[in-house]
C-alpha angles and dihedrals in degrees: 000000000000096000126174107224112209100257096130118200123232128174138173115279132195097266106041140344120272116055100212124194119250121214110271118261128176132202113175116244126202103241109220099163109201104136113084133184113277105171142351116220111207123182109099120104095210139018115329101234109178142011138194134186112224127217091255091057096255124129131234122193130188128200148186086260086077089244133124118205124201114210122196138175115236087212134014092257097036129102123264116267131190106265103175141347116219129202107180093127125071098212144023117331108232105169142027129181132177121242115231094189095052110048109229092007128118147177129244132198125199147186085249086080095247137104123208135199112220127195126227092272094053098258117144106240107171132014123206112209126177111081118116093212139036116301106241104168136037133183133170122229110185108285091354135073126211122208133191124204146183087254090080093250138111116207130200116212138183099253094215104040099029090231115154110239100183145328125236124209098229101173127265134339117325116035129194120197139199137169122237120218086253090062093250118138118237122197136188124190148182090269087069094243127135116208135183119204128199103193104318094330121099102224099174131026132178114192116205091012086163134018091247141012118326107237104180142010128200123186121208130184094272108014147021129243126205133186126202149185086248086080094248140102123215135201118218139184115240091257092057103265114144111236105176144341125229112207126177109097116105096213145016114334109221103182142014128185141162114250118241092253091058090228099094140048120215124210134176130197152182086254088079096249141118108210127198118204132192115239090207099063104003091241123147106245099179141009120195115197119216129192094249142006114324104218104183144348135202136189123238120218090254092056097258117135127227121204130188117211142192090242089076094254132111114206137200119214125193143180092209110099090209091063098041120114119246117289090247093053092046092049092047091052092051093047094046091048092050093046092048092051091048091048091049090050090050087058094041089245097125141352126260104247106243095210091051092055122087118241115253089242087071094055097089091057096041114096120201119237096222141000112281095020109154119220134170126225125183122227106193106309095339125091120212129192119225133186122216113242103203094187095054092030092227142108114257114208114240099180148274118308096235139139125264114211098183105060116098121220125217119235122195095214133236140199091292109026117048125233115264148084119318135187092224136020115189114202116223122192108214097175131251098313095058102013123202111350123194132218112204122200136178127201107256096039119117105258092208092055092048091049092049092049092050093048090049094048093050097036092241116161114266091236088077095057096092094050091051089047090053090049091053091049093049097043102028100050095247122148108212130305101307113107112251130216133213132039093273092066095238124124117261111254093207098048116100116246113263118232112263113266114237110253128215135189090200106042135102094034109217104183116079119234105242142163111234102156121092141175096232098180094050092045092048091047093050092051090050089048093051090045087070091053105047124088116284092249090060098042121113114242117232091261090049089052087055090051089051091050091050092051093049090047091055092050091048096056094036097235120171098213108123119263114246118247090242090058094048091046091056094047100040105026111026098037091042089075097057117120121263095254091057104034103079095093088048091055089048089053089051088052091057091047088059087066089062121077090232087074089076089072088072092058101041098078128091091270091049092217094303094145092056094045091049093048094050092047090050091050090046092053091054095053111019095161106032135079092281091051091051092052091047094049092050090047089054091050092049091055086082098062099088125040098235092051092041096058092042087057092043090057086060094043095127091055091047092052091050088048097055097041096084092044092053088055102042110006128115121269093265094045089053091053091052092045092049087050089059089054090051093047093051089049090053093053091044088058098043094045096052107060105147129301086027107095122255113231096226093173092057091044090053090049092052091046092047093053091046093049093046090051093049089052093053101033118127131220092271095053098083096122093048091047090054092054092047089053091048089051092054092046092050090055095051104073093057092036089058089058091052104051099285104259092151092051090049090050090052092050092048089052091053094241094151092061091051098050094087090062091051096053095091091053099040104028130252094263093055093048093046092051090048091052090053092051092048089052 
């Protein structure tokens, strides 16, 4: 039977990590299919995440490959062709918006926490830096640009200079932004609130505007449209009065926009459809099924529609027969989309959209295209799969597309989740750098622990933990946070109730403490200065200096184009041989390279970067309190940015702890901060790599706690930042320590930590200290 095993699919959306399935709902739509495929734009190497139509009629698309592609027509009636591929961001592209003040220009927002203004030729002009989370929404307002981010803020910038004008408190976590015709800024966030700002003042606010997170906002000339995880869109007046609700999607709605003719509304969803709605009566006039998630759509001036899809393709749809693709290409697209949706359903990865499935009454008059073709028909609220029997000229029933809750799935294991059989495996698309990641879960596990472990492994912000936990509960059969017993997933009636675990909003910390900022010009100048002082055999030749400058330039602007081998050879081979008294700017350059994904290449080989780790530790030991020691300590902290590097460093954790111990005792203030950051980062990986039944490295935890406690006992009045990180390291150890007998907590009590927490409150914050007290008991 074509059964859909419950291996639900989640991927990273524009607003926040963790695309979590919403309970299916179905509102019948009248299917008046008039848009047909016109063109398929292929060029991205991962999911196409966002799209914008520029003022010159060209298209820009952004993807999870960290690339932006500009598409142009060579002639007004021609097809779109790839004009240029841009790589000025270092991570996923989450948002694109046209510029109306710069013809052909646009803005981009990225997971790398920056937004960029780009001119008509694809050149980055201005970068907007200041958000503490990925930039997921961008909108232009005259000479200003407004950005929304996962940090719960919207920021208003001078579009030309990049100067931050002001910051708006837009709610919690992911924020979408739009500009009203009045110039006011409207925001929607993960806390479900809709807010309108005049200047810095919030003049209208609608709490619980939707039943779930608001994912997109689109402002028209007379009303406002919002899309939500609650599977609906809503129309609002500008003063926040709800006018109507559009229901019909079966899952999260990721985008909503008014078509260029003003007569239709476009929406896209996790349910793999683009829907077109009439503005006159709010009815769904057409639903176009795609093979994967449809992230966003946009309307061209001629009325055509562009969609961007999780299958790495952007598509143009038209109602003009002259612009339609060939019948064969259109039919192939429909068949491939249908087959992909069926295949996904057979794996439990997505639902078969009800409204995109023919009614079983149409089956007798539907002729298959080829023998063995699989097609779905719905009978009431149940979808069945059929195979075309060309010999008998009939549809043979395969079976009901349903879920099987009994079949176990095999998981290969990783640093966090052990190898074995699981009740559920949730697929997570992390883009081209990490590929498809999987989240295994067994009935009886604590959903909160599993969610925390996944967030830690993938470096997702802790604020998303509860949503992932809720997803696991809803889709994995769990009932809250309490561990369950028995194969049936229900709590044991005879088992005594376990004491409630202390909860914390702070601990465990999941985001490593790192040092990403750098003074590139000063660093570059110092290397050039020292190049004139080292022995001739170690000097960079003029061409090698050019290679160095090119490499530093790429790091400075955050481009994702690959570094040439000649550039890497200069940085990592030639400069590696410089003497100790001249090498500190080189180590600082290495630190900045650890911020770039290319750094993972160093730690992928059989030695996993051991020679570099050993060299830096050796340099650190020789100068634990000077400039070289500072650069070394920060390099060690930055090892924890990317997963490959992080676990290579974690394998050498005993050496790293021995390396930072002298600096914590006698280093300068800044060296102590970096060294305490290493303690915190090791604690983070200790937690994320020990989800049961993975073993907990109690010895290492005690070593981290011991170093942190010793430092707190000896810290001076200028060591507040380092003290804070030492406290965070201890707190991050405690949740897992509590599950393993509590030796770290006992060590803290023996050291009298509880009595010293009051004096640390000013440095660490009252919330952090209160949570630490709860965990210590």
